[in-house]
N, C-alpha and C positions, 0 to 999 in steps of 0.2 A: 233673630237668627235665620237665616232666611232656609225655609224647607228645601229638601235634597229629596226627588223622584226618581229614583234610577227605571232605566228601561227595563232589566231584572233585578230581582234580589236575592242573589244566591244564599248570602247570610241567614236570610228570613227563613227560606229553605231549609238551613241546616239547621236553624233553633227549632223548627218545628218538629223533628224527628231525630235531635242529638242524640238522644239514647240510643237510640237503633243502628245509626250510622258509628257513634264511637264504639258500640259493640262490635261491629262488622269489621272496621278496622283492626282492633284487639286481635281478634281470631285470626285475619293472616300474619299479622306482627308475631305471634304467639307460635306459629307454624313456620314461620319464615319466607309464605307462600307468596314471593313479590315475582316470579317469572310465570309470565303466562303463555300455558300453550293448553295442547291437550288434555297435559298429563296432570294440571293442577285442577284441583276441586272447586274451587270457587269461581274460573270460569267456567268448568263444564258445569255446575249448576246453574250459572247464570242463562248460557246455552239452553239447558233444557225449560230455564222458565221464560226466557224472552219468547222459543221458539213456539211455547203453548200460547203466551200472551196473545201474539200475532195471528197463530193459526197455521201457521207450516211445519212438514216434517223436518226440517233441519236449521240450527243456526248455528254456523261457525263465527266466532267471534274474532277480529282483528284489530290491527294500530289504531285505524282511524276511518271516518265515512269515505274519504279518497281513496286508501288502501282497497277498502270494498270494493267502489266501481272498479278501478283499474284489476284487482284479482277477478272480478267475477267476468270482465270484458276477456279479459286473456284466457280465462277457462272456456267462455266460450269460442275460440277461435278468432278473435276479432284482431287484424293485425294490419300491416303495410299493404294498399290497395282498398281496404275496406273504407266504406262512409257509414258513419253513425249519425241518426237525426237526434238534437238537442234543442229544448227550447232556449229562444232569444233573450228570457230574463230567467237566470239563475245564480249561483254562486258558482266561479269558474273550475270549481272542481270536474263539475258534470262534465264540461266540453275538455279541461286538461288531462281528464284520465282517457280521455279518448285519444287525443296526439302523441299521450305516452305510449300506447301501443302503437304507435305508427300508422294511425287512420285517422282521416281526415273528419273532423263533426261538421256535420251540414246544419247550419241554425233554421230551427222554424221559429215562425213569429207564433206571439200568444194570441189566447182570448180576450177580449176586452170582459172586463167585470171578474171574470175568474183567474185570469193571469195565469194560466196554466197552458200548455201547449194545444195547438191550435188542429186536431185531427185532419181537417180538411186541407189547411196550408200543408201539412207535413207529408198526406199523401202527393201532392202534388211536387215534393223533393227525391222521392223514392225513385231511384235508377236502378242501374243492373248490379251494381258496385254497392249500394246498400245492405250492410251485414245485421245490424241491428236499432232499435229505438230505446231513448231513456226519458222518459214520461218525468216529470219532476213534480212533487205534490207539495205547490209554494207557497207559504208560508202558513202549511195546517191545510189546504183545502187540496183534495186529491183530483188529479187530472180526470177528463174525460176516457176513463179505461175501458169500456166498453167499445166506443170505436177507435181507440187505439189498437185494443187487441184485434178486433177485426182487422185493422189495416195490415199488422204483423203476419196474421195468418194467412192474409193474400199474399202476401210477398216471402214469406217462409222468415221473419226476421226473429231476430232473440229479442226479447222483451225484458227490461233491468229498469224497474222501480228505482228512481231516487227517492226515499222515503227519509231523509234528513231530518226534515222539517215537520214531520207527519207519523208521529207516535201514536198508537189510538186511532186515526184517522179511518174513517171508513166510506165507502163509497158502494152504495147499492146495499146495506146492509151488511157489507162483507169488508173486513179488514184491508185497510191501504198497505203494500207489501205481497198481498195473495193471487194477485191478476197475471203477474207475469214470469217469466221460467224464472229468475229469481229477484232480489230486491236486495238496497243497500242501505244501513242505518250509520246515523252517526250519533255518539254519544259524547259530544263535546259538550262542556258544562252549562252552558246557555241554552241547550234543548229543554225541549220539554221532561224528557229523560237526559239526563247529563250526568255525566261523569265527575272525578276531582280532576283530569289531564285528559288527555287525547284516547279513544277507545272507539271501536266500528262493529259491523257484525255485517255477516251476508245468511239469507233467508232464502231458502228453497224448498222443494217436494223432489226434486229431482237428486238419488243418493249417489251419481254416477257424478253428478254435478259438485255435490257437497263433499265428497272424497278429493275430488280435485283440485276445490279451493283450499280446504283444509290443508294440504300437500304444498298449495304453492307457497301459502302464508309461513309454513314453518321450512325455510330452504327446502323444497320438494323434498321432505322427507315422508316416509310411508309408518308402517306400523310401530316399527321398531326404531330406537335410537342411532345413528349414524347408517341409517337404511334409506340412502338417498336415491328417489325415484326419477328424479326430474332435477335441474335449477330448479329455484323457488326464490324467495326474499324471507326476509324477518319482517314480519306483522304481527305483532301479539299483542291482544289486550292481558294485561297486568292484572295480577293477585286482588291488588287495591282496588282497582276500578271495577272487576267483577263484581267483591262483595260490596261496596257501596252502589254501583245497578243493582243488584238484589235487594238490598233493603229499601230503594228507594221506587222499586217497579209496582209493591202492593200499593203503594201511594196515588199512582198515576192515573189513575179514573179519578177519584177526588182531585186530583189537580185538575184534569181535564174539564170536569165540569166547573170547577171556579171559573178558569181560564173563558168557557163559554157564558158562563151567568155576566162577567166583568165586558165581554163582549158584545150581549145584548144591551149591557146599559151604553156602551159607547156607542151603539147603533142609535139608540133611542136619543140619546143625548144629541148627536151629531150629526142627525139625519136632515136638517137645514142649515147647519154650518158647512159644511165641507163639499167638493166637488162628487168624489164618490169612496166607495169602499169598497172591498173585495165582496162581490155577492154570496149569497145564502141557496145555492141551487138546489132543488129538491131530490137529486139524486146523490149527495154527498154531505159527510157532518166534517165539518172545519173544526181541527183542533185549537188553529188560533197560538201557531208558533210565535205569530206575531199578529199584532193589529194594522194593519196598513190604510190608511189614507191616502184621497188625491186632494191636493192643494194646488192653485197658483202661487207665486212667491214663497217657494216651498224653503229655500234657503234663508230668507229673511226671517219667514215664519218659525223655521227651526233655532234660530239665534234669538229671536223674542223667547222662545219657550226656557232656552237654555238658560238666557238671564232671569228667569223667574223659577230656575233650580230645577227643571223638568229636561232629563235626559230623552233624547229622540235618536233614530237613524234611519241611515235612505239604504235601503238593501232591493235593489241594487241602482245607483246611479247612472249606469249606462247599459244598454243591452248588450249582453257577451260578443256579439260580433263586432262591435263598434270599440272594442278595447284594443289599445295598440298591440296587445299581446296576438291579436287576430287581424290585423294590417294588411298582412299578404293575401287576404281574401278581396279586399278591393270593397266589400259592404259599404253602404251609407245608409244614412237615417230612414230615407225612401224604401229601401228594400224590407224593413221592419215598421210600418205605421203604427204598428198597437203598439209593440214594444217601447218605442223612441218617444212614443207621446207619454206613455203610463209611466216611464223611469225619470221623466222629467217633472213630473209631480208626485210621486208616492214618498210618503214619509210616515215612519214606525213610531206609533207612541206606546209607552210604555204599558206592560201588561205582564202580569205573573199573579198565579195564584193566591199567594201571601197579600195582595194589593188590598188596600180599604175603600171602602166607598169614598172616603174622605179625600183621600188621594187621588182619586178618579175623578173626584167631582175639581180638584184644584186643575187637575188637567185638562179635563174639557172647559173649565172658566177661563184658564189662562188661552188655553186654543183659540175660542172665542175672540176674545178681544186682540189677539195676535192679530188674528184673521179680520177683524173689522178693522183695526188700524193697518194692515196691507191695504184691506180694498178702498180707503182714504188717502193713503199714501198713491197709488194708482191712480185716483177718481182725480188728483191736484197734479200728477204730471201729465194727465192726459189733456188737462184744460190746458195747461201754462205751456203745450208742446204747438 
């Protein structure tokens, strides 16, 4: 029977802490504490624990990472007529959150190797309408936050860190999510810290901002039930997700170290095989939400790995500004040369804390063979051309 190696193995993770997860779920069920809001003790407990873990004064739980972005932008006063700088490589939630506020996402090319927002390119995009900037800590590597924060200070921009892929990542010995005015997190199941459904959080040191986003996420309700101070929305983390996250949080450091050990083995084993990998800069610590390589003939190589039972994915196959959703801007690949080249080559390999060295060796061997075969095929096509 063919061995199957998944991109991420959530079943293996569950088995590793089954008793803790089952007990956490049982406590929520015993209290019927299902709906999450500021009065749910499981939600409150996780908010306090995660704020302490990241190192920010306030954590406000919400329904998902996209809501976290949208609500924070709303609380910051971003709206029609405003522009917000976002990286050209990210999940669409980053730019979508800007558009849903009625503002305009302004796309910025990324840095080669680092894959995160290019601060110099961002500086060139600032106008009198620019209201905020959203650096994304992509694949687990923090963006160049010193340069981005200096840019924001010069122009009075609201800085919202998108930390959806960077739980426990650090930049210059500080946790990702502690540099901007606020930070958004996603706890989608496949994240480094994942729930069993959708869940998200907003972190800040600004008490007024924390009060505002909590109010927006709870239908604009104040301290008392039915005391609606404004119109808001329904964005709640439920009690089950909060309890599961609280059970998982104490394991996050060890899981991160396991990811980093596996990433180091990939780097060593593939250094002469692939065309590129996300760099390891001196100023940041990558938590490897994904291990991303650069290869030509990407689709053929992914197909060959699938044939060997190895799951891969492409995150993301096109720069955001070149998606049909943003055709209205008329962007061309030449407008974002680094992002365009990068997204034509990137491929994410299996990586999860429970992955064995045997599984990883199988991935590296199959990848090496797939690349060799692709190279031979390309050579033959060139010869016959």
